[in-house]
C-alpha positions as CSV (number, residue, x, y, z in Angstrom):
1,M,-9.0,17.9,-0.1
2,A,-7.9,15.3,-2.5
3,A,-10.6,13.2,-4.0
4,R,-11.8,10.0,-2.5
5,I,-11.4,6.9,-5.1
6,L,-13.3,3.6,-4.7
7,A,-10.3,1.0,-4.9
8,A,-12.1,-2.1,-3.4
9,R,-14.6,-3.8,-0.8
10,V,-13.5,-4.8,2.5
11,D,-14.5,-8.5,1.3
12,D,-12.0,-8.1,-1.6
13,I,-8.8,-8.6,0.6
14,P,-8.2,-11.3,3.1
15,D,-6.6,-10.6,6.4
16,G,-2.8,-10.5,6.3
17,E,-3.0,-9.9,2.1
18,A,-3.1,-7.4,-0.3
19,I,-3.9,-6.2,-3.9
20,V,-2.7,-4.0,-6.5
21,I,-4.7,-1.0,-7.3
22,P,-3.9,0.0,-11.0
23,R,-2.3,3.7,-11.3
24,N,-4.7,4.8,-14.2
25,L,-7.5,4.2,-11.8
26,L,-5.9,6.7,-8.9
27,G,-3.9,8.9,-11.3
28,T,-0.7,8.2,-9.4
29,V,2.9,7.2,-10.8
30,D,3.0,4.0,-9.3
31,D,0.6,1.2,-8.8
32,V,-0.6,1.1,-5.1
33,A,-0.7,-2.0,-2.8
34,L,-3.9,-2.0,-0.7
35,F,-3.0,-4.0,2.8
36,R,-5.3,-5.4,5.1
37,D,-3.7,-6.2,8.6
38,G,-5.7,-7.1,11.6
39,G,-8.5,-5.6,10.2
40,E,-7.0,-2.3,9.1
41,Y,-6.4,-1.1,5.8
42,F,-3.4,0.7,4.2
43,A,-2.1,1.8,1.2
44,L,1.6,2.3,-0.3
45,D,3.1,2.8,-3.4
46,N,3.6,-0.9,-4.7
47,T,7.0,-0.8,-5.9
48,C,9.7,-1.8,-3.4
49,S,12.4,1.3,-3.2
50,H,15.3,-1.2,-3.0
51,E,14.3,-3.4,-6.3
52,L,11.7,-3.6,-8.5
53,A,9.5,-5.9,-6.5
54,S,5.8,-5.7,-5.6
55,L,5.0,-5.0,-2.2
56,A,1.8,-6.6,-2.7
57,D,3.5,-10.0,-3.0
58,G,5.0,-9.6,-0.1
59,W,4.5,-10.8,3.9
60,V,2.0,-8.4,5.9
61,E,2.2,-9.0,9.5
62,N,2.0,-6.4,12.6
63,G,1.7,-3.3,10.7
64,T,4.6,-4.3,8.6
65,V,5.1,-5.7,4.8
66,E,8.1,-7.4,4.3
67,C,9.5,-7.3,0.4
68,P,9.5,-10.6,-1.2
69,L,12.6,-10.0,-3.2
70,H,15.3,-9.2,-0.6
71,T,12.9,-8.8,2.8
72,G,13.5,-5.1,3.2
73,K,10.6,-4.3,5.8
74,F,8.1,-1.2,5.8
75,C,5.5,0.1,8.1
76,L,2.1,-0.2,6.6
77,R,1.0,3.0,8.3
78,D,3.3,5.8,6.9
79,G,5.6,3.7,4.4
80,K,9.0,4.3,6.3
81,V,11.7,1.5,6.0
82,L,12.1,-0.6,9.0
83,S,15.0,-2.8,7.4
84,A,17.8,-3.3,5.0
85,P,18.4,-3.6,2.3
86,A,15.8,-1.0,1.6
87,D,17.3,2.2,2.5
88,A,14.5,4.9,1.1
89,D,10.5,5.0,2.4
90,V,7.6,4.3,0.2
91,V,5.1,6.5,-0.2
92,A,1.6,6.3,2.0
93,H,-1.8,7.1,0.8
94,D,-4.6,7.7,2.9
95,V,-7.5,5.0,3.1
96,E,-10.9,5.4,4.4
97,V,-13.5,2.6,5.1
98,I,-17.1,3.7,4.6
99,G,-19.6,0.8,5.2
100,D,-18.2,-1.9,2.8
101,E,-16.2,0.4,0.6
102,I,-12.5,1.2,0.7
103,L,-11.5,4.4,-0.3
104,I,-8.0,5.7,-1.2
105,V,-6.9,9.7,-1.2
106,P,-4.3,9.4,-3.2
107,N,-0.8,11.3,-1.8
108,P,-1.0,14.5,-3.8
109,E,2.9,14.3,-3.8
110,R,2.4,10.9,-6.4
111,L,0.0,12.2,-8.7
112,A,1.0,11.7,-12.1
């Protein structure tokens, strides 16, 4: 099992928003956007697959994030692309919440 890394605390992220977890903390090739949506937490590679935009700056709603640059949408749960102009999925990372701690388990395919 991959290491679980403390990324944030539940009060660090307002509902409907995201924060960026630096790649050097997680050992990943991209920064990771940690989202809170409806009390659930999700983690995706932060860079939109269409253009170099931060998904953490996007609009979070109903299990999706909309890229702030060209409005491509992605599923928060698995990173699947849901609308153009994005045409490639982004990588999802596992998230665990224990007490008030949010832990990310980096996807082994995206380790640096």
